[in-house]
C-alpha positions as CSV (number, residue, x, y, z in Angstrom):
1,M,-207.4,24.7,169.1
2,S,-208.7,22.0,166.7
3,S,-211.7,19.8,167.6
4,V,-210.8,16.0,167.5
5,L,-213.2,13.2,167.0
6,I,-212.3,9.8,168.4
7,R,-214.7,7.1,167.5
8,N,-215.5,3.3,168.0
9,A,-213.1,3.6,171.6
10,R,-213.5,1.0,174.6
11,L,-213.7,4.0,177.4
12,V,-212.7,3.1,180.6
13,N,-214.0,5.7,183.2
14,E,-215.3,5.5,186.7
15,G,-214.9,1.6,187.2
16,R,-216.7,0.5,183.8
17,E,-215.7,0.1,180.0
18,F,-218.5,1.0,177.7
19,D,-218.3,1.6,173.5
20,G,-218.5,4.7,171.8
21,D,-217.4,7.7,170.3
22,L,-215.5,11.0,171.9
23,L,-215.5,14.7,171.3
24,V,-213.0,17.3,172.1
25,S,-213.6,20.9,171.4
26,H,-211.5,23.9,172.6
27,G,-209.4,21.8,174.9
28,R,-212.3,20.3,176.5
29,I,-214.3,17.0,176.4
30,V,-217.9,18.4,174.7
31,K,-219.3,15.2,174.3
32,I,-219.5,10.9,175.0
33,A,-222.1,9.4,173.6
34,R,-222.6,6.1,171.8
35,S,-222.2,7.7,168.5
36,I,-221.4,11.0,167.6
37,E,-222.6,12.1,163.8
38,G,-222.8,15.6,162.4
39,E,-219.7,16.8,163.4
40,N,-216.6,18.0,161.0
41,A,-213.8,17.9,163.6
42,T,-210.0,19.3,162.8
43,V,-208.9,15.8,163.6
44,E,-210.8,12.3,163.3
45,I,-209.4,9.3,165.1
46,D,-210.8,5.9,164.5
47,A,-209.9,3.9,168.0
48,D,-210.8,0.9,166.0
49,G,-211.8,-0.8,169.8
50,Q,-208.4,0.5,171.2
51,W,-209.2,1.4,175.0
52,L,-209.7,5.2,175.8
53,L,-208.2,6.3,179.0
54,P,-207.6,9.4,181.5
55,G,-204.6,10.6,180.7
56,M,-202.0,9.5,183.9
57,I,-201.5,12.3,186.2
58,D,-197.7,11.2,188.0
59,D,-197.4,12.6,191.3
60,Q,-193.9,12.0,191.6
61,V,-191.0,13.1,189.3
62,H,-187.8,14.1,189.0
63,F,-187.1,16.1,185.9
64,R,-183.6,17.5,187.0
65,D,-185.1,20.9,185.5
66,P,-183.1,23.2,186.7
67,G,-179.6,22.2,187.2
68,S,-178.6,18.8,185.6
69,P,-179.8,19.0,182.0
70,D,-177.1,16.2,181.1
71,K,-179.6,14.6,182.9
72,G,-183.1,16.0,181.7
73,S,-184.9,18.9,181.4
74,F,-188.9,19.7,181.2
75,Y,-188.1,19.5,177.2
76,T,-186.7,16.2,177.4
77,E,-188.7,14.3,180.3
78,S,-192.1,15.8,179.6
79,R,-192.1,14.5,175.9
80,A,-191.3,11.1,177.1
81,A,-193.8,11.2,179.5
82,V,-196.5,11.9,177.0
83,A,-195.2,9.0,174.7
84,G,-195.2,6.5,178.0
85,G,-199.1,8.3,178.5
86,I,-198.6,10.9,180.8
87,T,-200.5,13.8,180.3
88,S,-199.7,15.7,183.7
89,F,-196.9,15.6,186.5
90,M,-196.2,17.2,189.7
91,D,-192.0,17.6,189.7
92,M,-190.1,17.2,193.0
93,P,-188.3,20.0,194.9
94,N,-184.9,18.6,195.1
95,T,-183.3,20.4,192.0
96,H,-180.2,22.8,191.8
97,P,-181.2,24.9,193.5
98,A,-184.0,22.9,195.5
99,T,-187.4,24.6,195.6
100,L,-187.3,25.7,199.2
101,T,-188.4,29.4,198.1
102,L,-190.8,31.0,196.4
103,A,-188.6,32.5,194.2
104,T,-187.0,29.2,192.8
105,L,-190.9,27.7,193.0
106,A,-191.7,30.6,190.3
107,D,-188.3,30.1,188.2
108,K,-189.3,26.4,187.4
109,K,-193.2,27.2,186.3
110,R,-191.5,29.8,184.0
111,R,-189.2,27.0,182.8
112,A,-192.2,24.4,182.3
113,A,-194.4,27.3,180.7
114,I,-191.7,27.3,177.9
115,N,-191.1,23.9,177.5
116,S,-193.1,21.3,179.0
117,V,-195.6,19.3,176.6
118,A,-197.3,18.2,179.4
119,N,-199.4,19.5,182.1
120,Y,-197.7,20.5,185.1
121,G,-197.4,21.5,188.9
122,F,-194.5,21.3,191.7
123,H,-194.0,20.4,195.0
124,F,-192.7,22.5,197.4
125,G,-189.1,21.6,199.7
126,V,-188.5,21.5,203.3
127,S,-185.7,22.1,204.8
128,N,-184.3,22.5,208.7
129,D,-184.7,26.8,207.9
130,N,-187.5,27.5,206.0
131,L,-190.3,26.2,208.0
132,D,-192.0,29.8,208.3
133,T,-192.0,29.6,204.1
134,V,-193.9,26.7,204.0
135,A,-196.2,27.7,206.7
136,A,-196.9,30.4,204.8
137,L,-197.3,29.0,201.2
138,N,-200.8,29.3,199.4
139,P,-201.9,26.0,199.1
140,C,-203.1,26.8,195.3
141,E,-199.5,27.2,194.4
142,V,-198.3,24.0,195.2
143,A,-198.8,20.6,194.4
144,G,-197.9,19.6,197.5
145,V,-195.1,19.8,200.2
146,K,-192.3,17.7,200.3
147,V,-190.2,16.2,203.2
148,F,-187.1,13.9,202.9
149,M,-187.3,11.9,206.4
150,G,-184.5,9.8,205.2
151,A,-181.2,10.5,203.2
152,S,-181.4,13.1,200.6
153,T,-179.1,15.5,199.1
154,G,-178.2,19.2,200.4
155,N,-180.3,20.7,202.8
156,M,-183.5,18.4,202.6
157,L,-183.2,15.5,205.0
158,V,-185.2,16.8,207.9
159,D,-185.0,14.7,210.9
160,D,-184.5,16.8,213.8
161,P,-187.9,15.9,215.8
162,R,-188.7,19.5,217.1
163,V,-189.1,20.8,213.0
164,L,-190.6,17.8,212.4
165,E,-193.4,18.4,215.4
166,R,-193.6,21.9,213.9
167,L,-194.0,20.9,209.9
168,F,-196.6,18.7,210.7
169,A,-198.7,20.8,212.8
170,E,-197.8,23.8,210.5
171,V,-198.1,22.8,207.0
172,P,-200.8,24.2,205.1
173,T,-201.5,21.6,202.2
174,I,-200.9,18.1,201.9
175,L,-197.7,16.7,202.8
176,L,-195.8,14.5,201.1
177,A,-192.9,12.5,202.6
178,H,-190.1,10.3,201.6
179,C,-189.7,7.8,204.7
180,E,-186.5,5.6,205.2
181,H,-184.6,6.0,208.8
182,T,-181.1,7.4,208.1
183,P,-179.7,6.2,211.1
184,S,-180.8,2.9,210.7
185,I,-179.4,2.8,206.8
186,D,-176.3,4.3,207.9
187,A,-175.7,1.1,210.6
188,N,-176.2,-1.0,208.0
189,A,-174.1,0.2,205.5
190,T,-171.1,0.2,208.2
191,N,-171.8,-3.5,209.3
192,L,-171.6,-4.7,205.6
193,R,-168.5,-3.1,205.1
194,A,-167.1,-4.3,208.0
195,L,-168.3,-8.3,206.6
196,L,-167.2,-7.3,202.8
197,G,-165.3,-4.1,202.7
198,E,-165.4,-1.7,199.9
199,H,-167.0,-5.4,197.8
200,I,-170.6,-4.4,197.9
201,C,-173.1,-5.0,194.9
202,A,-176.2,-3.3,194.0
203,A,-177.9,-6.6,195.6
204,A,-176.7,-5.5,198.9
205,H,-179.0,-2.0,198.1
206,P,-182.3,-3.8,199.9
207,V,-180.0,-5.0,203.0
208,I,-178.9,-1.7,203.3
209,R,-182.0,0.5,202.9
210,N,-184.2,-2.5,204.5
211,A,-187.7,-2.8,205.6
212,E,-187.2,-2.1,209.0
213,A,-185.8,1.3,207.9
214,C,-188.7,1.8,205.7
215,F,-191.3,1.0,208.6
216,R,-189.4,2.9,211.0
217,S,-189.6,6.1,209.5
218,S,-193.2,5.5,207.9
219,S,-194.6,4.6,211.2
220,M,-193.2,7.9,212.7
221,A,-194.6,10.0,210.0
222,V,-198.4,8.4,210.4
223,E,-198.1,9.0,214.3
224,L,-197.1,12.6,213.5
225,A,-200.0,12.9,211.3
226,K,-201.9,10.9,213.6
227,R,-201.6,13.5,216.3
228,H,-201.4,16.4,214.6
229,C,-204.7,16.1,212.0
230,T,-201.5,16.3,209.0
231,R,-203.3,15.6,205.4
232,L,-200.4,13.4,204.8
233,H,-199.4,11.4,202.0
234,V,-196.4,8.8,202.2
235,L,-194.4,8.4,199.1
236,H,-193.7,4.9,197.4
237,L,-194.2,2.3,199.6
238,T,-192.2,-0.4,199.5
239,T,-192.5,-3.2,202.0
240,A,-195.5,-5.5,203.1
241,R,-195.2,-4.7,206.9
242,E,-195.9,-1.0,205.8
243,L,-199.2,-1.9,204.4
244,A,-201.1,-2.1,207.5
245,L,-200.0,1.9,208.7
246,F,-203.0,2.3,205.9
247,E,-206.6,2.1,206.2
248,D,-208.6,0.1,203.7
249,K,-211.3,2.7,203.4
250,P,-211.7,4.9,200.3
251,L,-209.5,8.3,200.1
252,S,-212.5,10.4,200.4
253,Q,-212.7,9.1,204.0
254,K,-209.3,9.8,205.5
255,H,-206.2,12.0,205.7
256,I,-203.3,9.4,205.5
257,S,-203.0,8.2,201.8
258,A,-200.0,6.1,200.0
259,E,-198.5,5.7,197.1
260,V,-196.7,3.1,195.0
261,C,-194.5,3.4,192.1
262,L,-194.5,1.1,189.0
263,H,-190.7,-0.3,189.5
264,H,-191.8,-1.5,192.9
265,L,-195.0,-3.2,191.2
266,L,-192.7,-4.7,188.2
267,F,-188.9,-5.2,189.4
268,D,-188.2,-7.3,193.0
269,D,-184.6,-8.2,194.3
270,R,-184.1,-11.1,191.7
271,D,-183.7,-8.6,189.3
272,Y,-180.3,-6.9,190.4
273,A,-178.5,-9.7,189.3
274,D,-179.1,-8.4,185.8
275,L,-179.8,-5.0,186.3
276,G,-177.5,-4.1,189.0
277,N,-177.1,-0.7,189.4
278,Q,-179.9,0.7,187.2
279,I,-182.4,-0.3,189.4
280,K,-180.9,1.0,192.4
281,C,-183.3,3.6,193.9
282,N,-184.5,5.0,197.2
283,P,-186.2,3.3,199.0
284,A,-185.0,-0.1,197.1
285,I,-186.7,-2.6,195.5
286,K,-187.2,-5.4,197.9
287,T,-188.5,-9.3,198.0
288,Q,-190.8,-11.1,195.7
289,A,-193.0,-11.4,198.6
290,D,-193.0,-7.3,199.1
291,R,-193.6,-6.8,195.5
292,D,-196.7,-9.3,195.6
293,A,-198.3,-7.6,198.5
294,L,-198.2,-4.6,196.9
295,R,-200.2,-5.6,193.8
296,N,-202.5,-7.3,196.0
297,A,-203.1,-4.0,198.2
298,L,-203.8,-2.0,194.5
299,L,-206.9,-4.1,194.5
300,S,-208.1,-2.4,198.1
301,H,-208.4,1.2,199.3
302,R,-205.0,0.6,200.9
303,L,-202.5,2.2,198.2
304,D,-204.5,5.3,196.8
305,V,-202.3,5.9,193.7
306,I,-199.5,5.0,191.4
307,G,-197.0,7.1,190.5
308,S,-193.3,6.9,188.8
309,D,-190.7,8.3,190.6
310,H,-189.0,9.4,187.4
311,A,-185.5,10.0,188.5
312,P,-182.8,9.8,185.3
313,H,-179.1,9.3,185.7
314,T,-176.4,9.4,183.1
315,W,-175.3,5.6,182.0
316,A,-171.7,6.7,182.8
317,E,-173.0,7.6,186.6
318,K,-174.8,4.0,186.8
319,Q,-171.9,2.2,185.7
320,R,-169.9,3.4,189.0
321,A,-169.2,1.2,191.6
322,Y,-172.5,0.5,193.8
323,S,-171.2,2.8,196.4
324,Q,-170.7,5.7,193.8
325,A,-173.6,4.9,191.3
326,P,-176.6,7.4,192.6
327,S,-180.3,6.5,193.0
328,G,-183.1,6.7,190.6
329,L,-184.2,5.1,187.0
330,P,-185.8,7.0,184.3
331,L,-189.5,5.7,183.7
332,V,-191.7,8.0,182.5
333,Q,-191.4,6.6,178.6
334,H,-192.9,3.5,179.6
335,A,-195.2,4.0,182.6
336,L,-198.5,3.2,181.2
337,P,-197.3,0.1,178.9
338,A,-195.4,-1.6,181.9
339,L,-197.9,-0.9,184.6
340,L,-200.9,-2.8,181.7
341,E,-198.5,-5.6,181.5
342,L,-200.4,-6.5,185.4
343,V,-203.8,-5.9,183.4
344,A,-202.5,-8.5,180.6
345,D,-201.4,-10.6,183.2
346,G,-204.9,-10.5,185.2
347,L,-203.4,-8.9,188.0
348,L,-205.6,-5.5,188.2
349,P,-208.5,-4.7,186.2
350,I,-207.8,-1.9,184.0
351,T,-210.3,0.2,185.6
352,V,-208.5,0.2,188.8
353,L,-205.3,0.7,187.0
354,V,-207.2,4.0,185.8
355,A,-208.1,4.6,189.1
356,K,-204.8,4.7,190.6
357,T,-203.0,6.3,187.8
358,S,-205.7,8.9,187.1
359,H,-209.1,9.4,189.4
360,R,-207.6,9.4,192.4
361,V,-204.4,11.2,191.8
362,A,-207.2,14.2,190.9
363,D,-208.6,13.7,193.9
364,L,-205.8,13.5,195.9
365,F,-204.6,17.0,195.0
366,A,-207.7,18.7,194.3
367,I,-207.1,18.9,190.6
368,P,-210.1,20.2,188.9
369,D,-211.1,19.5,185.6
370,R,-208.9,16.8,184.7
371,G,-208.5,13.0,185.7
372,Y,-211.7,11.3,184.3
373,L,-213.6,11.6,181.1
374,R,-216.5,13.7,181.5
375,E,-218.0,16.1,179.6
376,G,-216.4,19.6,180.5
377,Y,-213.2,18.0,181.6
378,W,-210.1,19.1,180.0
379,A,-209.0,16.2,177.6
380,D,-206.2,14.3,178.5
381,L,-206.4,11.0,176.7
382,V,-204.7,8.2,176.1
383,L,-205.6,5.7,173.4
384,I,-204.0,2.2,173.7
385,K,-202.9,-0.2,171.0
386,P,-203.1,-4.1,172.2
387,E,-199.7,-5.7,170.9
388,P,-200.5,-9.1,170.6
389,D,-196.8,-10.3,169.9
390,G,-195.3,-7.5,172.3
391,V,-193.3,-4.6,171.3
392,A,-189.5,-5.1,172.1
393,V,-188.6,-2.1,174.1
394,S,-185.2,-2.2,173.1
395,Q,-186.2,-1.3,169.5
396,Q,-187.6,1.9,170.2
397,P,-186.1,5.6,170.5
398,I,-185.7,6.7,174.1
399,L,-187.1,10.3,174.6
400,S,-185.6,10.8,178.0
401,Q,-182.1,12.5,178.1
402,C,-180.7,9.6,180.2
403,G,-181.0,7.8,176.7
404,W,-181.4,4.4,178.5
405,T,-184.1,2.5,180.3
406,P,-184.2,-0.2,182.8
407,F,-187.0,-1.8,180.4
408,A,-184.9,-2.4,177.2
409,R,-184.9,-6.1,177.9
410,R,-188.7,-6.4,177.7
411,R,-191.7,-6.7,175.4
412,F,-194.5,-5.0,176.4
413,R,-198.2,-6.1,175.3
414,H,-199.7,-2.5,174.8
415,S,-198.8,0.7,173.6
416,V,-199.5,4.3,173.5
417,N,-200.8,4.9,170.5
418,T,-202.1,8.5,171.0
419,T,-201.7,11.0,173.7
420,L,-203.8,14.4,173.8
421,V,-203.0,16.8,176.3
422,S,-205.5,19.5,177.5
423,G,-207.2,19.1,173.9
424,Q,-203.7,19.0,172.0
425,V,-202.4,15.7,170.1
426,A,-198.9,15.5,171.8
427,W,-198.4,12.0,170.9
428,R,-199.8,10.2,167.7
429,D,-198.1,7.0,166.0
430,K,-195.1,7.1,167.5
431,C,-194.7,10.7,166.6
432,L,-194.1,13.8,168.6
433,N,-195.6,17.0,168.2
434,D,-193.7,19.8,169.4
435,N,-196.2,22.6,169.0
436,C,-198.2,21.0,171.9
437,Q,-198.1,23.4,175.1
438,G,-198.6,21.9,178.9
439,L,-200.9,24.1,181.0
440,P,-200.2,24.4,185.1
441,L,-202.2,22.5,186.8
442,R,-204.8,23.8,189.1
443,F,-205.2,23.0,193.3
444,M,-208.8,24.1,194.6
445,R,-208.4,23.9,198.1
């Protein structure tokens, strides 16, 4: 591996900003100092005061590999990810076939080892008939175990109370929950069809998949976790009401944590008028009041991490009528630039953003030697360039296989100048390095 010296950076780490240089050798950070002299690095970068951050660790992506090459793969989506400042990802199990066996897990690891330019880890799935396999998992072999306590595809909806009781009691590692109450969603959809027939548009999505459906499921998950002392992580919160379920104290002091995703921080139900099915996702993007409550909760310890829930579908699929259009949207390529809009607007300190996208994710999933700017740690780094006039997203090529983005009409006031993955330059000056090879994430539990 080449050595990299980054000079004149504004480092952001562990609650503070400071000016300095950073030296990388053999994939790891070997020195952080006010000034580093006398080093003959293979690559030298003058940051010229740009922010130097630990790369984003995305705890929730759907890279569609295997099974949906028209939507995405480890090859395409990992390249989009490093362009968006994501250096490590954890992929969800609802692929084709689903990650419900040790064999399918091994196959995904093999695919990523060949094709991913970002570091990678995998969540294991739960169905109604694989609990023996889940209970016997080695906690160091998976990022976490994912349960869909709401509508999903195939055999991955788990809503049988007996199955859930056993799962929460026996899961050997962190349990991630998608929380929506399916009977409530079905009843809402039936009532709306009775009023409107099939003439339902995307603006109805948060009415069908409403706050009550989310709260009923997430409150049940929290109650089960408390009863069984389960290490629970509730994914993609979307409502102000749900926030009360989670304690406002440091991650190290609690066993029930929560994630918010960037689209629920950056869109609200007013955006359906322009974007329609482009922002149709599960759980749904809800009201401005919900969005603002989620933003405010990031300033406390109530929300622990920010993920993307990157879930690409083809443009043709998204042009279908609302009831036939799939849920999910591509997000990784613009992850950090989009989130930095909250920083630019004065709504979120850069130190808090780094904590929620890097530090706390590494802590939550027990990932050693990543997520921080520390000597001896892997050099997963992102240089952020200020763009005072804004950069039009529509003028940039889309790297995700699906070829579109819900941010096409936006301008971002920051861009990703450089991304290093395990000490390798993966993205620099709008160019990808195809020779970069991501490494498997380790989980020390």
